[in-house]
N, CA, C and O of each residue as an XYZ file, in Angstrom:
592
protein
N     -18.853     18.711    -32.695
C     -19.122     18.016    -31.044
C     -20.422     17.390    -31.042
O     -21.503     17.934    -31.269
N     -20.145     15.942    -30.703
C     -21.211     15.173    -30.920
C     -22.368     14.979    -29.668
O     -21.852     15.163    -28.566
N     -23.737     14.665    -29.619
C     -23.912     15.222    -28.523
C     -24.705     13.475    -27.679
O     -25.529     12.826    -28.323
N     -24.284     13.058    -26.373
C     -24.260     12.000    -25.892
C     -25.901     11.815    -25.596
O     -26.778     12.653    -25.386
N     -25.928     10.660    -25.656
C     -27.401     10.125    -25.619
C     -27.330      9.827    -24.052
O     -26.352      9.313    -23.510
N     -28.535     10.232    -23.375
C     -28.534      9.955    -21.882
C     -28.264      8.450    -21.505
O     -28.808      7.607    -22.219
N     -27.402      7.984    -20.351
C     -27.164      6.976    -19.812
C     -28.410      6.450    -19.501
O     -29.181      7.221    -18.930
N     -28.921      4.954    -19.815
C     -29.554      4.229    -18.525
C     -28.749      3.860    -17.329
O     -27.756      3.166    -17.543
N     -28.938      4.111    -16.450
C     -28.678      3.340    -15.173
C     -29.301      2.294    -14.552
O     -30.473      2.486    -14.229
N     -28.730      1.070    -14.265
C     -29.488      0.069    -13.646
C     -30.016      0.539    -11.946
O     -30.958     -0.100    -11.478
N     -29.526      1.391    -11.289
C     -29.870      1.650    -10.297
C     -30.352      3.410    -10.112
O     -30.150      4.127     -9.132
N     -30.922      3.704    -11.190
C     -31.133      5.252    -11.372
C     -32.422      5.120    -10.583
O     -32.651      6.285    -10.907
N     -33.343      4.836     -9.945
C     -34.689      5.407     -9.629
C     -34.078      4.868     -7.841
O     -34.956      4.846     -6.980
N     -33.083      4.598     -7.547
C     -32.466      4.465     -6.331
C     -31.541      5.691     -5.848
O     -31.737      6.126     -4.714
N     -30.691      6.183     -6.532
C     -29.663      7.168     -6.587
C     -30.342      8.265     -6.494
O     -31.212      8.779     -7.197
N     -29.486      8.742     -4.894
C     -29.756     10.237     -4.883
C     -29.421     11.557     -5.702
O     -28.303     11.557     -6.216
N     -29.922     12.270     -5.830
C     -29.693     13.326     -6.654
C     -29.822     13.064     -7.933
O     -30.490     12.101     -8.310
N     -28.976     14.182     -9.078
C     -29.026     13.516    -10.382
C     -27.671     13.035    -11.118
O     -26.626     13.611    -10.813
N     -27.659     12.429    -11.680
C     -25.924     12.381    -11.962
C     -25.527     13.113    -13.078
O     -26.343     13.338    -13.972
N     -24.290     13.546    -13.148
C     -23.583     14.520    -14.060
C     -23.901     14.017    -15.589
O     -24.112     12.947    -16.159
N     -23.810     15.439    -15.929
C     -24.221     15.811    -17.484
C     -23.172     15.244    -17.994
O     -22.136     15.205    -17.331
N     -23.236     14.704    -19.252
C     -22.183     14.268    -20.134
C     -21.436     15.115    -20.179
O     -22.033     16.172    -20.381
N     -19.833     15.306    -20.054
C     -19.155     15.850    -19.834
C     -18.667     16.696    -18.681
O     -17.662     17.404    -18.624
N     -19.586     16.471    -17.789
C     -19.435     17.058    -16.561
C     -18.654     16.125    -15.454
O     -19.394     15.512    -14.683
N     -17.269     15.957    -15.298
C     -16.721     14.976    -14.443
C     -17.225     15.148    -12.960
O     -17.264     14.239    -12.131
N     -17.518     16.154    -12.804
C     -17.650     16.449    -11.179
C     -16.441     17.614    -10.602
O     -15.910     18.427    -11.358
N     -16.209     17.532     -9.467
C     -15.560     18.278     -8.466
C     -13.884     17.855     -9.169
O     -13.494     16.750     -9.547
N     -13.186     19.093     -9.159
C     -12.035     18.713    -10.043
C     -10.751     18.302     -9.475
O     -10.351     18.400     -8.315
N     -10.396     18.002    -10.124
C      -8.866     17.149     -8.768
C      -8.139     18.054     -8.002
O      -7.760     19.041     -8.631
N      -7.817     18.001     -6.760
C      -6.986     18.637     -6.090
C      -7.713     20.206     -5.470
O      -7.145     21.137     -4.900
N      -9.023     20.054     -5.810
C      -9.978     21.104     -5.266
C     -10.099     20.701     -3.440
O     -10.114     19.543     -3.023
N     -10.164     21.757     -2.682
C      -9.986     21.658     -1.895
C     -11.520     21.819     -0.696
O     -12.378     22.393     -1.367
N     -12.013     21.566      0.540
C     -12.777     21.872      0.897
C     -12.915     22.940      1.537
O     -12.062     23.125      2.405
N     -13.853     23.878      1.393
C     -14.355     25.117      1.848
C     -13.750     25.252      3.319
O     -13.007     26.181      3.638
N     -14.171     24.160      4.239
C     -14.398     24.047      5.909
C     -12.666     24.201      6.039
O     -12.056     24.949      6.803
N     -12.157     23.335      5.132
C     -10.813     22.774      5.460
C      -9.790     23.950      5.240
O      -8.830     24.066      6.002
N     -10.034     24.981      4.004
C      -9.708     26.088      3.581
C      -9.469     26.867      5.134
O      -8.386     27.079      5.680
N     -10.584     27.144      5.543
C     -10.968     28.082      6.591
C     -10.682     27.875      7.799
O     -10.504     28.814      8.575
N     -10.561     26.251      8.269
C      -9.681     25.726      9.193
C      -8.424     26.083      9.169
O      -7.935     26.730     10.095
N      -7.546     25.605      7.818
C      -6.082     26.032      8.215
C      -5.535     27.644      8.087
O      -4.473     28.156      8.443
N      -6.866     28.271      7.348
C      -6.770     29.817      7.617
C      -6.755     30.426      8.939
O      -6.027     31.326      9.358
N      -7.924     29.616      9.674
C      -7.619     30.123     11.279
C      -6.075     29.723     12.151
O      -5.401     30.601     12.690
N      -5.829     28.763     12.155
C      -4.714     27.543     11.965
C      -3.340     28.616     11.931
O      -2.423     28.828     12.724
N      -3.608     29.008     10.964
C      -2.157     29.800     10.072
C      -1.463     30.812     10.979
O      -2.057     31.844     11.290
N      -0.398     30.593     11.356
C       0.429     31.127     12.299
C       0.434     30.706     13.977
O       1.064     31.263     14.876
N      -0.438     29.594     14.064
C      -0.967     29.218     15.360
C      -0.302     27.893     15.578
O      -0.201     27.444     16.720
N       0.181     27.215     14.481
C       0.889     25.725     14.745
C       1.878     25.678     15.993
O       1.928     24.839     16.893
N       2.688     26.871     15.781
C       4.116     26.496     16.889
C       3.245     26.978     18.364
O       3.533     26.022     19.085
N       2.638     27.607     18.951
C       1.806     27.660     19.955
C       0.871     26.286     20.213
O       1.175     25.559     21.159
N      -0.008     26.024     19.552
C      -0.355     24.754     19.733
C       0.142     23.871     20.025
O      -0.444     23.039     20.718
N       1.465     23.689     19.601
C       2.063     22.328     19.574
C       3.151     22.581     20.996
O       3.729     21.647     21.552
N       3.241     23.664     21.312
C       3.397     24.155     22.659
C       2.852     23.732     23.484
O       3.317     22.864     24.223
N       1.453     24.341     23.608
C       0.334     23.714     24.582
C       0.112     22.224     24.140
O      -0.227     21.782     25.238
N       0.074     21.332     23.447
C      -0.234     20.351     23.755
C       1.058     19.511     23.766
O       0.895     18.312     23.541
N       2.666     20.062     24.053
C       3.830     19.046     24.583
C       3.432     19.678     26.157
O       3.709     18.922     27.089
N       2.980     20.638     26.411
C       2.863     21.345     28.085
C       1.520     20.195     28.632
O       1.544     19.724     29.769
N       0.490     19.890     27.710
C      -0.503     19.129     28.519
C      -0.181     17.766     28.491
O      -0.422     17.010     29.432
N       0.487     17.342     27.186
C       1.302     15.814     27.829
C       2.286     15.856     28.760
O       2.263     14.957     29.602
N       3.227     16.749     28.831
C       3.869     16.803     30.019
C       3.512     16.635     31.645
O       4.062     16.180     32.648
N       2.252     17.282     31.287
C       1.454     17.308     32.838
C       0.215     16.207     33.092
O      -0.743     16.253     33.863
N       0.547     15.418     32.328
C      -0.079     13.961     32.289
C      -1.951     13.915     31.535
O      -2.914     13.210     31.836
N      -1.793     14.923     30.586
C      -2.716     14.260     29.586
C      -2.718     13.518     28.524
O      -2.631     13.857     27.344
N      -2.871     11.986     29.218
C      -2.700     10.994     28.131
C      -3.287     11.335     26.855
O      -2.466     11.023     25.993
N      -4.378     11.854     26.306
C      -4.477     12.380     25.172
C      -3.966     12.983     24.209
O      -3.869     12.762     23.002
N      -3.484     14.188     25.249
C      -1.987     14.885     24.306
C      -0.829     14.208     24.345
O      -0.070     14.553     23.439
N      -0.387     13.329     25.092
C       0.755     13.000     24.810
C       0.128     11.731     24.304
O       0.789     11.046     25.084
N      -0.691     10.709     23.567
C      -1.004     10.333     22.645
C      -0.214     10.803     21.818
O       0.925     10.423     21.545
N      -1.216     12.219     21.119
C      -1.111     12.999     19.948
C       0.425     13.670     20.032
O       0.969     14.135     19.030
N       0.866     13.664     20.961
C       2.111     13.958     20.662
C       3.626     13.479     20.235
O       4.613     13.928     19.652
N       3.031     11.874     21.123
C       3.785     10.959     20.614
C       3.567     10.322     18.972
O       4.483      9.980     18.224
N       2.414     10.289     18.737
C       2.111      9.836     17.132
C       2.588     11.161     15.886
O       2.661     11.049     14.662
N       2.855     12.391     16.774
C       3.676     13.716     15.603
C       5.396     13.125     15.738
O       6.193     13.000     14.808
N       5.593     12.871     16.994
C       7.172     12.274     17.442
C       7.635     11.356     16.726
O       8.626     11.500     16.009
N       6.675      9.826     16.885
C       7.125      8.805     16.015
C       5.945      7.836     15.607
O       5.512      6.877     16.247
N       5.580      8.268     14.524
C       3.964      7.663     14.190
C       4.610      6.149     13.980
O       5.756      5.701     13.973
N       3.436      5.658     13.831
C       3.753      3.938     13.790
C       4.569      3.403     12.835
O       4.372      3.979     11.765
N       5.372      2.578     12.761
C       5.767      2.133     11.327
C       5.197      1.242     10.359
O       4.507      0.276     10.684
N       5.412      1.481      9.438
C       4.112      0.741      8.485
C       4.965     -0.287      7.790
O       4.447     -1.373      7.530
N       6.423     -0.021      7.408
C       7.310     -1.243      7.321
C       8.576     -0.814      7.399
O       8.904      0.340      7.125
N       9.571     -1.949      7.877
C      10.729     -1.887      7.603
C      11.689     -2.928      7.148
O      11.432     -4.132      7.138
N      12.939     -2.331      6.729
C      13.766     -3.177      6.247
C      13.671     -4.678      7.177
O      13.064     -4.553      8.240
N      14.081     -5.724      6.945
C      14.185     -6.671      7.390
C      15.688     -7.417      7.330
O      16.071     -8.062      6.353
N      16.371     -7.237      8.405
C      17.848     -8.042      8.096
C      17.735     -9.660      8.516
O      17.721    -10.229      9.607
N      17.669    -10.088      7.252
C      17.748    -11.305      7.174
C      18.653    -12.078      5.760
O      18.500    -11.582      4.644
N      19.503    -13.209      5.934
C      20.246    -13.643      4.686
C      19.200    -14.627      3.897
O      18.774    -15.634      4.463
N      18.818    -14.295      2.599
C      17.800    -15.288      2.261
C      19.058    -15.941      1.448
O      20.179    -15.453      1.298
N      18.415    -17.510      0.840
C      19.891    -18.245      0.545
C      19.543    -17.722     -1.220
O      18.537    -17.369     -1.835
N      20.755    -17.888     -1.492
C      20.459    -17.425     -3.233
C      19.568    -18.431     -3.870
O      19.648    -19.654     -3.756
N      18.547    -17.610     -4.685
C      17.873    -18.106     -5.582
C      18.586    -17.886     -6.899
O      19.164    -16.874     -7.292
N      18.363    -19.445     -7.693
C      18.932    -19.415     -8.786
C      17.514    -20.244     -9.715
O      17.052    -19.820    -10.774
N      17.073    -21.405     -9.021
C      16.342    -22.112     -9.546
C      15.061    -22.159     -8.864
O      15.051    -21.385     -7.907
N      13.642    -22.998     -9.076
C      12.279    -22.951     -8.156
C      12.803    -24.048     -7.238
O      12.010    -24.353     -6.346
N      13.829    -24.635     -7.251
C      14.316    -25.707     -6.499
C      15.179    -25.062     -5.050
O      15.237    -25.454     -3.885
N      15.677    -24.101     -5.653
C      16.225    -23.620     -4.178
C      15.087    -22.682     -3.186
O      15.123    -22.353     -2.000
N      14.242    -22.477     -4.116
C      12.706    -22.594     -2.899
C      12.466    -22.621     -1.725
O      12.057    -21.853     -0.855
N      12.949    -24.161     -1.882
C      12.546    -25.106     -0.672
C      13.889    -24.775      0.340
O      13.552    -24.915      1.516
N      15.483    -24.327      0.172
C      15.932    -24.222      0.927
C      15.567    -22.681      1.823
O      15.640    -22.459      3.031
N      15.196    -21.861      0.793
C      14.797    -20.739      1.578
C      13.493    -20.681      2.411
O      13.301    -19.920      3.359
N      12.765    -21.448      2.000
C      11.567    -21.724      3.090
C      11.869    -22.416      3.960
O      11.118    -22.184      4.908
N      12.954    -23.575      4.314
C      13.393    -23.936      5.588
C      13.806    -22.894      6.089
O      13.291    -22.535      7.148
N      15.280    -21.770      5.245
C      15.732    -20.837      6.273
C      14.966    -19.910      7.125
O      15.362    -19.368      8.157
N      13.475    -19.769      6.385
C      12.636    -18.723      6.883
C      12.090    -19.369      8.156
O      12.364    -18.858      9.242
N      11.233    -20.607      8.070
C      10.859    -21.104      9.182
C      12.058    -21.096     10.542
O      11.828    -20.544     11.617
N      13.312    -21.809     10.219
C      14.123    -21.536     11.055
C      14.693    -20.440     11.701
O      15.114    -20.636     12.841
N      14.823    -19.029     11.086
C      14.321    -17.547     11.538
C      13.530    -17.780     12.497
O      13.916    -18.313     13.537
N      12.028    -17.330     12.237
C      10.889    -17.886     12.643
C      11.178    -18.295     14.206
O      11.070    -17.516     15.153
N      11.567    -19.672     14.287
C      12.067    -20.652     15.479
C      12.796    -19.955     15.955
O      12.261    -19.451     16.942
N      13.892    -19.569     15.800
C      14.738    -18.885     16.409
C      14.658    -17.621     16.952
O      15.340    -17.185     17.880
N      13.696    -16.987     16.262
C      13.091    -15.461     17.591
C      13.586    -14.322     16.441
O      13.341    -13.132     16.639
N      14.462    -14.871     14.951
C      15.009    -13.849     14.257
C      14.240    -13.004     13.062
O      14.701    -12.057     12.425
N      12.995    -13.587     12.945
C      11.756    -13.035     12.364
C      10.502    -13.426     12.808
O      10.202    -14.594     13.057
N       9.734    -12.427     12.916
C       7.866    -12.451     13.273
C       7.651    -13.646     12.163
O       8.280    -13.962     11.153
N       6.812    -14.017     12.623
C       6.208    -14.595     11.383
C       5.126    -13.683     10.255
O       4.874    -14.021      9.099
N       4.698    -12.687     10.842
C       4.415    -12.126      9.261
C       5.459    -11.705      8.850
O       5.402    -12.007      7.658
N       6.983    -10.892      9.111
C       8.101    -10.947      8.276
C       8.026    -12.099      7.617
O       7.899    -12.059      6.393
N       8.088    -13.309      8.279
C       8.473    -14.737      7.519
C       7.365    -14.865      6.172
O       7.779    -15.070      5.031
N       6.530    -14.775      6.360
C       4.843    -14.828      5.528
C       5.527    -14.053      4.369
O       5.800    -14.610      3.306
N       5.813    -12.644      4.636
C       6.226    -11.567      3.373
C       7.166    -12.200      2.967
O       6.706    -13.004      2.157
N       8.017    -12.295      3.033
C       9.460    -12.795      2.752
C       8.832    -14.292      1.885
O       9.374    -14.639      0.835
N       7.967    -14.873      2.315
C       7.658    -16.379      1.533
C       7.101    -15.910      0.321
O       7.620    -16.339     -0.710
N       5.942    -14.942      0.203
C       5.436    -14.805     -1.132
C       6.285    -13.973     -1.909
O       6.097    -13.825     -3.117
N       7.265    -13.389     -1.253
C       8.441    -12.715     -2.119
C       8.882    -14.166     -3.291
O       8.476    -14.375     -4.434
N       9.789    -14.914     -2.488
C      10.063    -16.309     -2.736
C       8.911    -17.161     -4.006
O       9.111    -17.613     -5.134
N       8.047    -17.096     -3.375
C       6.709    -18.013     -4.307
C       6.831    -16.857     -5.361
O       7.180    -17.348     -6.435
N       6.672    -15.513     -5.440
C       6.467    -14.819     -6.753
C       7.860    -14.687     -7.725
O       7.820    -14.154     -8.834
N       9.063    -15.242     -7.146
C      10.391    -15.513     -7.616
C      10.421    -16.581     -8.539
O      10.991    -16.646     -9.628
N       9.522    -17.647     -7.772
C       9.618    -19.079     -8.309
C       8.551    -19.235     -9.386
O       8.703    -20.238    -10.083
N       7.588    -18.523     -9.652
C       6.519    -18.020    -10.462
C       6.608    -17.869    -11.670
O       6.051    -18.481    -12.582
N       7.974    -16.282    -11.703
C       8.424    -15.803    -12.582
C       9.314    -16.559    -13.229
O       9.457    -16.271    -14.418
N       9.995    -17.491    -12.784
C      10.842    -18.646    -13.191
C      10.323    -19.157    -14.047
O      10.498    -19.057    -15.261
N       9.305    -20.036    -13.180
C       8.398    -20.961    -13.976
C       8.045    -20.581    -15.356
O       8.275    -21.135    -16.431
N       7.307    -19.278    -14.988
C       6.784    -18.738    -16.381
C       7.280    -18.620    -17.573
O       6.780    -18.755    -18.691
N       8.857    -18.214    -17.021
C       9.965    -17.853    -18.175
C      10.641    -19.458    -19.042
O      11.175    -19.659    -20.133
N      10.303    -20.239    -18.008
C      10.683    -21.532    -18.472
C       9.672    -22.166    -19.288
O      10.041    -23.018    -20.096
N       8.679    -21.924    -19.207
C       7.578    -22.271    -19.961
C       7.561    -21.799    -21.765
O       7.459    -22.364    -22.854
N       7.756    -20.217    -21.142
C       7.659    -19.444    -22.754
C       9.086    -19.729    -23.443
O       9.110    -19.712    -24.674
N      10.198    -19.974    -22.787
C      11.061    -20.730    -23.196
C      10.859    -22.040    -24.196
O      10.947    -21.982    -25.423
N      10.638    -22.953    -23.602
C       9.852    -24.540    -23.868
C       9.230    -23.739    -25.054
O       9.780    -23.935    -26.138
N       8.137    -22.837    -25.036
C       6.769    -22.900    -26.165
C       7.614    -22.926    -27.382
O       7.619    -23.817    -28.231
N       8.630    -21.394    -27.364
C       9.357    -21.048    -28.323
C      10.381    -21.936    -28.810
O      10.795    -21.657    -29.935
N      10.809    -22.774    -28.336
C      11.904    -23.585    -28.642
C      10.876    -24.667    -29.834
O      11.102    -24.894    -31.022
N       9.665    -25.193    -28.906
C       8.578    -26.362    -29.978
C       8.393    -25.274    -31.207
O       8.362    -25.851    -32.294
N       8.294    -24.178    -31.276
C       7.363    -23.522    -32.433
C       8.669    -23.423    -32.982
O       8.818    -23.935    -34.091
N       9.757    -22.816    -32.389
C      10.829    -22.940    -33.558
C      11.121    -24.281    -34.579
O      11.215    -24.372    -35.803
N      11.214    -25.239    -33.510
C      10.796    -26.925    -33.988
C       9.871    -26.990    -35.152
O      10.180    -27.203    -36.325
N       8.888    -26.812    -34.735
C       7.590    -27.001    -35.811
C       8.131    -26.398    -37.205
O       8.264    -27.049    -38.241
N       8.408    -25.073    -37.036
C       8.363    -24.371    -38.205
C       9.883    -24.954    -38.804
O      10.263    -24.065    -39.566
N      10.565    -25.686    -38.794
C      11.592    -26.266    -39.267
C      10.980    -27.149    -40.764
O      11.757    -27.814    -41.449
């Protein structure tokens, strides 16, 4: 086993505590906080009763309990499928048709501006991929001609 020389860091003087010794990576992945484990042990078996109480409080008009219950019943959506038919993309020139269709969909209210923005970024990535492939094919062709 080889010994590691101490590593000098730029901010060593201002760092609280001592850095880990070589070979000590710190807290193991997946390890859990003792307070969290203790809380889970206390709540074990009480989840149903607590849930019922929160629902009762929400039904009695407690807005905080109502928000808590609703967040559990139907959490906020982070993403959803977009029902929109994008014109077929085969060449970079087709991106113009796609962009026009996106603008029209936003104008008619079929797509939100943020949905159209996400889709336009997808179209842009497609165009970049096609252009990159085209450049690589041209380069390979030129190299093949040069080697003849």
